[in-house]
N, C-alpha and C positions, 0 to 999 in steps of 0.2 A: 725603943730603939729601932730605927729603920733597918730593913734588910739590905743585903748587898744588891747593887744594881743588876738588872737582868737585861738580856739582849732584845727581848720582845715584850710588848704589853698588849693585851687585848682589851683595852679600855681607853676611854677618853679622860682628859684632865690629868694625866700623868705623863706629860711629854718628855720628862727627863728619865722616865722609866726606872725610878728608884723604889717604886712601890711604897713610898712614904706619901700616901695620897694627899692631894690638895694642899700643897705647901707653897711657900714663897718661890721656890725654884720653878715650880710648874707655872706660876703666874708670870715670872720673868720670861720663861720660854714662850708662853702664849703671847705676851706683849712683843717679843722679838719677831715672831711670825706675823702678827697683825700689823705692826707699825714699822718694822725695820726690814721686812722682806726676807727674813731668815727662812731657811728650808725647814720643814717639819716632816717627821717620819710618818709614813702612812700607818693607819691602824691595820694590823694583820687580820682582823676579824672579817670574814666574808659577808656577815650580815650588816655591817656598817662600815663600808670601805672609804672612810674619810680620814683626814689628818687627825692625829691624836689631839691637836690643839683646837680642832673644830668641835667644840663641846656640844653644840646644838645640831650638828650634822646638816648645816645649811650649805655645804659645798665650799665654804671658805672660812678662814679664821679672821675674825673682825672684832670690833670693840665689844659686841655683845658676848662673845666668848670670854673676853677678859672680865667683863662684869660678872658673868656666871661663875667663873672660877674664884673670883674674889669673894662673891657671896657665900660660896661653900667654904673656902679656906678661912675667912675671917668673920663671917656673919652667922655661921652655923646653918646655912640653908641645906636642904636635903638634896644630895647629889642625884638621887633618882628623879627628882622633879626638875633639876637644873640641866642635867646632861643626858644626851640621847643614848649613851652607852657607858654608864659609870663603872668605875672600878668596883670590884666586889668588896 
């Protein structure tokens, strides 16, 4: 069962900040930023100051970020290998 939403997240690929890592809601949020111009919250971690939807820390959220989160959520890819700052 997912935990209650929190106000900040110090990881990528959890843009909805619900700590239910790598789920469909996170994919939708990443797609909204990449293709619809929705605003994304910044990652509060000083070591990786990118948007939470910028899974590869390339300075923008794009189709590659969508592919990475889909690979983890639905294909079982290792988040440590896919994301620059994965959720613990």
